N, C-alpha and C positions, 0 to 999 in steps of 0.2 A: 481457599475458595470463598467467593462472596456468598452471602446467604441467599437461599432460594426465594422465589417470588412469594408474596403473601397469599394466604388462602383465598381462592376465588378470583385472584387477579390474573392477568396475562402472564405467560411464561417469561422469565427474565433471560435475555440473550446478551452475551458479551463476547468480545473478541480479544485474543491475546496473540502475541508473536513469540515463538520459542525456537531457539537455535537447534540445529540437529544434535549438537553435543549435549543439550539439556533435555531433549525430548523424552528419553527413558525415565529420567527422574520426575518429569512432569506427569507422565502416565502413572507412575507409582503413587504419587501423591493424589492424583485424581481417583485412583482405585481405592486408596485408603479412606478418602473423604466420602465416597459414594457407594461403598459396599461391594466393590469389584465391578468388572465390566466384561462384555463380550465384544469382539471385533467384527465389523462389517466392512468389507473392502468394496466400496461402491464406485460408480463412474465419477462422481464429483469429489471423491476423497475417501479417507479412512475414518469410519465412525466408531467411536467408543460408546457403547450403549450400557450405561451403568444400571446396577440393580435397583436403584431408587428412582429410575426414570430419567435421570439427567443424560443428555446426549452431547458428545463433543465431536465436531467435525474437524478433522485434521487435513489440511490441504498443502501440498508441496509448493514451494515458492516458484518453481518453474517446471515445465514438462520434462519427462525423461529424455526425449529427443535422442533415443538410441544409447543413452548412458544411464541406465537404471541404477539405483542404489543396491548395494549388496547386503545380505543379511539373512538370518535364519527365519525371520517372519516379516509380515508387512510393516510392523512398527519399526523394526531395525532397518528395513530397506528404505522407508521414508526418511528416517534420520540420516542415513548415508547419502541419499539423494540431496537432501537439504544442506549437507556439509560439503558438497562439491564446490570447487572454486570457480564459479561462473561470474562473468563480468556483466554489470548492469549500468545503464545510464538512467539517472534520476532527473525528472523534470516536474517540479512542484511549483504551482503558481496559484495565487489568490489575488483579490483586488488590492491588497496592501503590499504585496511583494512577491518574491520568487526565491526558489532554492534549486540549485543544480548540482549534480555530482556524478562521479563514476565510482562504482563500488564493487567489491568482491569480498566474499567471506565476512560480510558485515562491516567492512572497513572502507572508508573513503580514500580514494587515491587522488582525487581532484574534486574541488567543490567551490561554489560561490553562492552567496546569498545577498539579496539586496531589497530595498524598499521602493515602492512605486505606488502612488495614490490614485485610486479610482473612486470617484464620488459615489456615495450611496444613493439609492433610489429616493425620490421625493414624492410626497403625497399631494404636493401643490398642483393646481389645475391650470388650464389655459396656457397663455404664452410662457408663463413662468415654468410650467412643467415641460414644455417643449424645449426651452432654453437649457434646463437642467439635463434633459435627455440627450441633447446634442453634445453638451459638455462631457457627460458621462461616456458617451460613445467615443468621443475623441480621445478621452483619457484611456479607455480600454484598448483602443487601437494602438496608442503609443506604448502601452504596457506590453501588448503582444509583440510588437516589433522589437522593443528593447530586450525582452526576455529571449526571443529567438536569436538575436545577435549575440547575447551573452552565452547562450547555450552552445552556439557554434564555436565560440572561443574555448569554453570549458571542455567540450567533447573532442575538440581537435587533438589528434595525436594519441587518443585513447581508444583502442579497439574494444568494443563490447558487443554482446550478442542479443541483449534484450533491452527494451525501454520500459521504464516504470513511471507512468504519469501519476500525478496526485494533486490534491487541492480542489480547485474549481474545474470541473470536467470540461465545461464549455471553453474556458480560457486555455486550458491545456491543449485541447483539440485545435484551437485557433493558432496557438504557438507552433504546433507541429505541422500546421498547414503552410507555414511560411517557407518560401523557396530556399532560404539558407539552411533549412533542416530537412530538405527533401530526402537525402540519403538515410538519415536517422529515422524519419517517419515511416520508412519501409520495414524497419526491424519489427520482430514480434513484440507485442506489448504484454507485460505481465499484469497481474491484478492491480487495479487502481488503489492508491493509498489515500485514505481520508486523513488529512493533516491540517493543523491550525496554520496561522500565518507563518510562512516558511522563514525561519531564522536559522542561524548556524547550528544551534542545538537540535532544531527540528530536522534539518537535513541529515545530521549525524544519526539520529534515531531512525529516520526513514531508511538509511542505508542498512542498518541492522535488521529492521523489520522486513525489508524487501528480500533479504537473504535467509529468512527464517520461515518455519512452518506456521501458517495462519490457522489458529484454533478458534472455532466458534462454539461456545458452550451454551446450551439451552436447558434451563431448568424445567422440570415437568410442570404442567399447569396446576395451579392451586386447587 
């Protein structure tokens, strides 16, 4: 576990992704590091409130949707839910490129990553600023169209029940608004993934994270 926040400073908050198979071990290590914990089953997830004031919020990768996990307690049921083989479509996009995939149980069944340049904002003024803004807008439009077309090709022939957007929220929404992705845009969307420039390795990690329990750990205030 990372060290807690320094005295007097704001609480340290960090996020990790843990597969259902590894969740029990993670909880045991959390308990050993923080003097034990008590469980709170809340609407937004399962909370582990440690004796030293550290709090971990555990959130399932997808809703139960009539298929709850089985187990003797809430932690076991959460692990079982996260271990279910549900199929997801990944759509990750940033100014520098995109990553697409179809995943289940943390493994990619189809994927593609590519680069595409969108100019950064400029601080220049007047006509120069307007020219850069027009160029940037044109590049962003081209990126949106290109990613939507590639997503249609990657997703074709792969049935999945949830969509996982990531990267730049605005760009991802624009891509999903393209007519070629109309059917996919109607699928339920899971939690947004904050990813760096989508390369092949980033898409692979995103597939594992999207199928894992999202854990947000907050240290007690200093």
